[in-house]
TITISE-368951 format. One record per residue (C-alpha): x, y, z; residue in one letter. Coordinates in steps of 0.5 Angstrom, whole numbers, padded with zeros to 4 digits, always signed. Last residue first. Layout:
// TITISE-368951
XYZA;...
//
This chain:
// TITISE-368951
+0126+0087+0322F;+0122+0092+0318G;+0116+0096+0316V;+0114+0101+0311A;+0108+0105+0311Q;+0103+0107+0306G;+0097+0111+0307D;+0097+0114+0300R;+0100+0121+0298R;+0105+0120+0304P;+0109+0114+0300D;+0113+0109+0303A;+0120+0107+0303G;+0124+0101+0306G;+0131+0101+0307E;+0135+0094+0308L;+0141+0094+0312M;+0148+0092+0311K;+0151+0099+0312A;+0155+0098+0306A;+0150+0094+0302R;+0144+0099+0303D;+0139+0095+0300Y;+0133+0098+0297V;+0125+0097+0299V;+0120+0101+0295A;+0113+0104+0295H;+0110+0109+0291V;+0104+0112+0291G;+0101+0115+0285G;+0102+0122+0282F;+0094+0123+0282Y;+0095+0122+0290A;+0097+0130+0290D;+0102+0132+0296W;+0103+0140+0294D;+0096+0140+0290A;+0096+0141+0282R;+0100+0146+0278V;+0098+0145+0271N;+0103+0148+0266V;+0103+0149+0258T;+0110+0148+0256H;+0113+0153+0252G;+0120+0154+0254L;+0118+0160+0258A;+0113+0156+0261E;+0118+0151+0264L;+0122+0157+0266K;+0116+0160+0270K;+0115+0153+0274V;+0122+0152+0275T;+0123+0159+0279N;+0116+0157+0282V;+0119+0151+0285S;+0115+0145+0285T;+0112+0143+0291R;+0105+0144+0288G;+0106+0137+0284E;+0106+0139+0276L;+0102+0136+0271Q;+0104+0138+0264V;+0099+0140+0259A;+0097+0136+0253G;+0101+0132+0248S;+0105+0125+0248A;+0103+0125+0256M;+0106+0129+0261A;+0107+0128+0269F;+0111+0131+0274L;+0113+0129+0281R;+0116+0133+0287P;+0121+0129+0291A;+0117+0124+0297M;+0119+0118+0294I;+0126+0119+0292A;+0127+0122+0300Q;+0124+0116+0302Q;+0129+0111+0298I;+0135+0115+0300T;+0137+0120+0295M;+0144+0120+0291G;+0141+0125+0285H;+0142+0120+0279D;+0141+0113+0282V;+0136+0115+0287V;+0132+0120+0284N;+0133+0116+0277S;+0129+0110+0280I;+0124+0114+0284T;+0123+0118+0277Q;+0122+0112+0273A;+0117+0109+0278V;+0113+0115+0278A;+0113+0116+0271E;+0110+0109+0269I;+0105+0109+0275I;+0102+0116+0272R;+0099+0112+0267T;+0094+0109+0272A;+0096+0111+0279G;+0099+0105+0283P;+0106+0105+0285S;+0112+0100+0284G;+0119+0099+0287V;+0124+0093+0289A;+0131+0095+0289M;+0138+0093+0290F;+0140+0086+0289P;+0147+0084+0286K;+0149+0085+0279G;+0155+0089+0280D;+0152+0095+0277P;+0146+0094+0282D;+0140+0090+0281L;+0133+0093+0280V;+0126+0090+0281L;+0120+0093+0278T;+0113+0093+0279P;+0110+0097+0273S;+0102+0097+0272M;+0101+0101+0266S;+0096+0096+0263S;+0093+0094+0256L;+0087+0090+0257P;+0088+0082+0256R;+0085+0079+0251K;+0081+0073+0252G;+0076+0075+0247P;+0078+0081+0243E;+0077+0088+0245I;+0081+0094+0241S;+0088+0095+0243Q;+0092+0094+0237V;+0086+0099+0234H;+0081+0097+0229G;+0075+0097+0233P;+0073+0102+0238K;+0074+0102+0246L;+0081+0102+0246A;+0082+0097+0252F;+0083+0100+0259D;+0075+0100+0260D;+0075+0093+0261M;+0079+0094+0267H;+0072+0095+0271N;+0074+0091+0277N;+0069+0087+0281M;+0068+0088+0289I;+0068+0081+0292I;+0064+0081+0299G;+0062+0074+0298T;+0054+0074+0300G;+0052+0079+0294P;+0058+0080+0289V;+0059+0087+0289V;+0059+0091+0283V;+0061+0098+0283G;+0065+0097+0277S;+0072+0098+0281G;+0071+0101+0288F;+0076+0106+0286F;+0078+0105+0279Y;+0082+0100+0276N;+0081+0093+0281I;+0088+0093+0282S;+0095+0090+0283K;+0102+0092+0283T;+0107+0087+0286V;+0115+0087+0287A;+0119+0081+0290V;+0126+0081+0292M;+0130+0075+0295N;+0137+0078+0297G;+0138+0073+0303A;+0136+0079+0308K;+0129+0080+0305D;+0126+0084+0300M;+0119+0086+0299V;+0115+0091+0295A;+0108+0094+0295F;+0103+0097+0290S;+0096+0098+0290T;+0091+0100+0284T;+0086+0106+0283S;+0092+0099+0264G;+0134+0085+0234S;+0129+0090+0233E;+0132+0097+0232Y;+0128+0099+0225K;+0122+0097+0228T;+0122+0103+0233P;+0119+0107+0228D;+0117+0114+0231D;+0110+0116+0235A;+0108+0123+0235S;+0110+0128+0240A;+0107+0134+0243S;+0109+0141+0245G;+0116+0140+0243M;+0118+0145+0249A;+0124+0150+0247K;+0131+0152+0249D;+0134+0145+0251M;+0132+0142+0245S;+0130+0134+0245I;+0129+0131+0238K;+0136+0128+0239A;+0134+0124+0245A;+0129+0120+0240L;+0135+0118+0236T;+0139+0116+0242K;+0133+0112+0245A;+0133+0108+0238Y;+0140+0106+0239D;+0139+0104+0247K;+0134+0100+0244S;+0128+0098+0249T;+0122+0100+0244L;+0126+0097+0238G;+0127+0090+0242A;+0119+0091+0244L;+0116+0092+0237P;+0109+0089+0239V;+0106+0084+0235K;+0099+0083+0237V;+0095+0078+0240F;+0099+0075+0245D;+0103+0081+0246A;+0097+0085+0249D;+0098+0092+0247A;+0103+0097+0246M;+0105+0100+0239Y;+0101+0107+0238K;+0099+0110+0245G;+0106+0107+0248R;+0110+0110+0242D;+0107+0117+0244A;+0108+0116+0251F;+0115+0115+0250A;+0116+0121+0246L;+0112+0126+0251R;+0115+0122+0257L;+0122+0124+0255A;+0120+0131+0253E;+0117+0132+0260I;+0123+0129+0264W;+0128+0133+0260L;+0124+0140+0262H;+0124+0137+0269D;+0132+0137+0269T;+0133+0143+0266E;+0128+0147+0270P;+0131+0144+0276T;+0128+0139+0281G;+0134+0135+0282D;+0140+0137+0279G;+0143+0139+0272Y;+0149+0136+0274T;+0146+0129+0276A;+0141+0129+0270L;+0147+0129+0265D;+0143+0127+0259F;+0143+0121+0254N;+0141+0117+0260E;+0135+0121+0259L;+0132+0117+0253I;+0134+0110+0256N;+0130+0112+0262L;+0124+0113+0258I;+0125+0107+0254E;+0126+0103+0260V;+0120+0106+0263I;+0116+0105+0257I;+0117+0097+0256T;+0116+0096+0264G;+0110+0099+0264G;+0106+0097+0258S;+0103+0092+0261S;+0100+0086+0257A;+0106+0086+0255P;+0112+0086+0259P;+0113+0088+0267T;+0120+0090+0270S;+0127+0088+0271I;+0132+0094+0270L;+0140+0093+0271S;+0144+0099+0274Y;+0150+0101+0270G;+0147+0108+0268R;+0140+0105+0267Y;+0140+0098+0264T;+0134+0094+0261G;+0130+0088+0262T;+0123+0087+0260I;+0121+0080+0264P;+0120+0073+0261K;+0113+0071+0263R;+0109+0066+0267V;+0101+0067+0265K;+0096+0065+0269V;+0090+0062+0266Q;+0082+0063+0266Y;+0078+0058+0263S;+0074+0056+0269A;+0072+0064+0270L;+0070+0065+0263D;+0066+0058+0264Q;+0062+0061+0270A;+0060+0066+0265T;+0061+0074+0264M;+0057+0078+0259I;+0055+0084+0264G;+0049+0088+0265G;+0049+0088+0273A;+0045+0081+0273D;+0050+0079+0268R;+0056+0081+0273V;+0052+0078+0279A;+0051+0072+0276K;+0058+0070+0274A;+0061+0072+0281I;+0055+0067+0284K;+0057+0062+0279E;+0064+0062+0280A;+0063+0061+0288M;+0058+0055+0287E;+0063+0051+0283G;+0070+0053+0279K;+0074+0059+0279Y;+0073+0062+0286I;+0074+0056+0290A;+0078+0053+0285D;+0084+0058+0287A;+0085+0054+0293G;+0080+0050+0297G;+0081+0051+0304K;+0085+0058+0304A;+0080+0060+0298I;+0074+0058+0302A;+0076+0062+0308K;+0078+0068+0304L;+0070+0068+0301T;+0068+0067+0309A;+0072+0073+0310A;+0069+0077+0304Y;+0062+0076+0307D;+0064+0078+0314P;+0066+0085+0312N;+0067+0090+0317K;+0068+0097+0317I;+0071+0101+0323T;+0069+0108+0324D;+0075+0113+0326G;+0074+0118+0320L;+0068+0117+0317E;+0063+0112+0314Y;+0059+0115+0308P;+0052+0115+0308L;+0047+0110+0305G;+0045+0107+0311D;+0052+0107+0314K;+0056+0106+0307T;+0061+0101+0305Y;+0059+0094+0306I;+0051+0095+0305A;+0052+0100+0300A;+0056+0095+0295D;+0051+0090+0296A;+0046+0095+0294P;+0049+0097+0288F;+0048+0105+0286T;+0050+0107+0293N;+0057+0105+0291I;+0057+0109+0285K;+0054+0115+0288G;+0058+0115+0294L;+0065+0115+0290N;+0068+0121+0293D;+0065+0120+0300Q;+0068+0113+0300I;+0075+0116+0297I;+0075+0121+0303S;+0074+0116+0308A;+0079+0112+0306L;+0084+0117+0306N;+0082+0120+0312V;+0083+0113+0315T;+0077+0108+0316V;+0080+0103+0321P;+0079+0096+0318I;+0074+0091+0321G;+0075+0085+0326R;+0072+0080+0321E;+0076+0082+0315A;+0082+0084+0319W;+0082+0076+0321E;+0081+0074+0314I;+0087+0078+0312A;+0091+0075+0317P;+0089+0068+0316A;+0091+0068+0308I;+0098+0066+0309I;+0097+0061+0315K;+0091+0058+0310D;+0096+0057+0305R;+0101+0053+0309K;+0108+0056+0311I;+0115+0053+0310K;+0113+0051+0303K;+0118+0057+0301S;+0114+0060+0296G;+0116+0060+0289Y;+0111+0055+0285N;+0105+0054+0290D;+0106+0061+0293L;+0106+0065+0286A;+0101+0060+0283Y;+0096+0062+0289L;+0097+0070+0288L;+0096+0069+0280G;+0090+0065+0281A;+0087+0069+0287V;+0088+0076+0283E;+0086+0074+0276G;+0079+0077+0275P;+0075+0076+0268V;+0074+0083+0266G;+0069+0087+0269S;+0066+0094+0265A;+0060+0090+0262L;+0057+0089+0270G;+0056+0096+0272G;+0060+0102+0272V;+0067+0104+0268V;+0065+0101+0261S;+0058+0102+0261A;+0059+0110+0263N;+0055+0113+0257G;+0057+0114+0250I;+0064+0112+0249V;+0068+0117+0245K;+0070+0115+0238G;+0068+0122+0235D;+0063+0119+0231E;+0060+0116+0237G;+0061+0110+0242Y;+0057+0104+0244K;+0061+0099+0248F;+0061+0092+0245M;+0064+0094+0239D;+0071+0090+0239P;+0067+0084+0242T;+0067+0080+0248S;+0063+0074+0249A;+0069+0070+0251A;+0070+0075+0257P;+0076+0079+0256A;+0082+0078+0261S;+0084+0080+0268E;+0092+0081+0269R;+0095+0075+0273F;+0101+0076+0270D;+0107+0073+0274I;+0113+0076+0272V;+0120+0072+0272V;+0127+0073+0274A;+0133+0069+0271E;+0138+0065+0275K;+0134+0064+0281M;+0137+0061+0287N;+0137+0069+0290V;+0130+0070+0288L;+0127+0075+0283K;+0120+0075+0283I;+0116+0080+0279V;+0108+0080+0280M;+0103+0083+0276F;+0095+0085+0277G;+0088+0083+0277G;+0082+0084+0280G;+0075+0081+0284G;+0079+0078+0289V;+0082+0085+0292G;+0085+0092+0289S;+0084+0099+0290A;+0077+0101+0294N;+0078+0095+0299P;+0085+0098+0302E;+0085+0094+0308L;+0081+0087+0306V;+0085+0087+0299G;+0091+0089+0302L;+0091+0083+0307A;+0091+0078+0301F;+0097+0082+0298A;+0101+0082+0304T;+0100+0075+0305A;+0102+0074+0298V;+0108+0078+0298A;+0111+0075+0305A;+0110+0068+0302D;+0114+0071+0296V;+0119+0074+0300A;+0121+0068+0304N;+0117+0065+0310G;+0121+0063+0316G;+0116+0066+0321K;+0119+0073+0322K;+0118+0073+0314L;+0111+0072+0315I;+0110+0077+0321D;+0114+0082+0316V;+0108+0081+0311G;+0103+0082+0316V;+0106+0088+0318Q;+0106+0091+0311S;+0099+0090+0311A;+0098+0094+0317E;+0102+0099+0315P;+0097+0100+0309K;+0100+0102+0302A;+0106+0097+0302A;+0113+0097+0304A;+0116+0090+0307V;+0123+0090+0310V;+0127+0084+0312G;+0133+0081+0316K;+0137+0087+0317A;+0131+0092+0318G;+0130+0099+0316Q;+0123+0103+0316A;+0120+0109+0312A;+0114+0113+0313R;+0116+0117+0320G;+0115+0123+0315Y;+0122+0122+0313L;+0125+0116+0316N;+0132+0116+0312V;+0133+0123+0313P;+0133+0123+0320N;+0133+0129+0325Q;+0132+0135+0320S;+0128+0131+0316T;+0123+0129+0322V;+0122+0136+0324V;+0120+0139+0317V;+0116+0132+0315A;+0112+0133+0322T;+0110+0140+0319V;+0108+0137+0312A;+0104+0131+0315I;+0100+0136+0320L;+0099+0140+0313L;+0096+0134+0309S;+0092+0132+0315A;+0089+0139+0315I;+0088+0139+0308I;+0085+0132+0308V;+0080+0134+0314K;+0078+0140+0310K;+0076+0136+0304M;
//
């Protein structure tokens, strides 16, 4: 913990120096490039993506290479055993697409597969640790689908995956952040011998400056490079994955893997003060709720209220409460449940919600309204833009850090624990069903400027906090004229339909006191708190004809451009 505090202080001192010299590159995390920029949670992964762009690949090629590299460089957050979403808008595409490679529930799943008490709370930890917690992974299928259908075809699959293989064989550096995460999850890691064999030294955590090699994962990636998705979803590897999950108490079969399907979906769209929003549809709640939040806030003049003021923060809290109440009641996998998407994203509906907000008093909690009258789910995220205007945003995850803890022996694959993202009691729109995808908050988002031209690719990890982090970053740029790095670094807040408001510690004392005076119950967290996500984004400065990437100091992120 002391290391983390010292590192944060050093970063803060650096920020003071850099800010006065170059507001675009606060913390040394940002990057500019006329030809392309990648902003990811690890600088090495961003470099992998940029190298692909330099070789003539397009934004999708770079995104897939970055994604595979992140599975090695940030193994606690994503990888072959997980899933996610990719939003793609290439200049030659009339409409953007969403590649949904979210995990799905195994065929033997049931609504009551987890034990729970009369209070509705799950008994034990089977939904987060062990085989029963794992959904059928979609990462490899989704990434390769995107590469095959939207990649440039100039760079072959083996070359796209090669950098990830090299990092797995060479070994990844243990940063302050990774060392802290391993320490915090040591109990789970040591529960599973195959996990401990990779991520500990004889049961003890790795320390800053150490290197972690994963030759088994390198071999798995080589198999994927040679055989494509079939290397994971069919044959020997599928049998190994299914057996490891079952040996850890799960129900997954090789047939579950063979039956997995990537979904190509129409994105959720909306506008905010003339800018067009393109984001994720169900089974992610992210895009819908981002649009709903920003629709509510569009009824208020945030620019005049100012950044970080009591008035602006109060409005954010109330908009979040209203939108998250709707999220809890309505959002689920739309392949299984009718979700009132048009109503939830309606400007008229947002006006009715905005009218509930008083500037003089906190609502305290919110209940879901009826959007049907207006009808007509530890994660990583990164963004890629190139000089042609191609845009890609990706968020992918194994859920909690180190997922379920289950590592498939001989493969290096960490299995997800995304079954915990379902409502674990029968009778809810989000209850478990075979083949259903658990609700997600992953919100990779693309933004077009008022002229309809490429402007921003943005996303964040952070569970439900993803939604607010992405929405606030967009607002910071649009409402307050911030650079993308300034927008990412601004203090964040978070609130759900009820409960305490979470504020980052750099929020002004004046704002905290005034929020409390309005009736908000406030919890002030650390100055720089990974709880609030880790936004990575790229914007296009049309006047300067320059791409600018921003990365989050709350994680190990850094943008790279050329």
